[in-house]
N, C-alpha and C positions, 0 to 999 in steps of 0.2 A: 396579585400584589405588584408584580413588575409592570403590568399595563398602566397602573395609576401614576407611574413616573413620567409618562409621556404626555405631551400637550395634545389635547384632542380638539378637533374642529368644533366650534360652537355656534356657527352661523349657517343658515341655509342659503340656497341659491339666490333668492330675492334680496336677502340681507347683503350679500356680497355685491350685487349689482348696485344697490342703493349706496353702499359705502364708496364704490368706485365713482359713481356719479357725483356724490357730494364732494369727494376729494378733488375731482376735476373742477367743480364749481368753486371750491375754495382757492384753487390756483388761478383760474381764469377771471372770475368776476372782479376781484380787487384790482387787477391790472386794467380791465376795461373801464372801470369807474374812477381810476386815478387816485387810489388810496395812497397814503404816505408809504414810503419805502419800508420802514420798519414793520408796518402792519402787513404789507404784501409778503415780506419774508416770513413773518410769524404764521400767517394764514397758509402760505405755500408749504411750510413745514408740516402743519396740521393736515393739509390736503394730501401731501405726499404720504404721510403715515396712514391716512384713511385708504388711499389707493393700495398701499402695501397690504393692509389688513384685508381689504376686499379681494385682492389677488390670491393671497395665501389662505384666507378663510379662517383665520384664528382670531 
């Protein structure tokens, strides 16, 4: 019963790598292609969260 209260990792090794790569892409690609500033900020936030999820594995 106590174990169900903790967050468990739900992604495998390859899923984590894919999330990190997509996160980096969401940060770098908009800057390289000259997207508007508001869109760069939005995609960078999404990319950062993907990287964080990939590193932590949750």
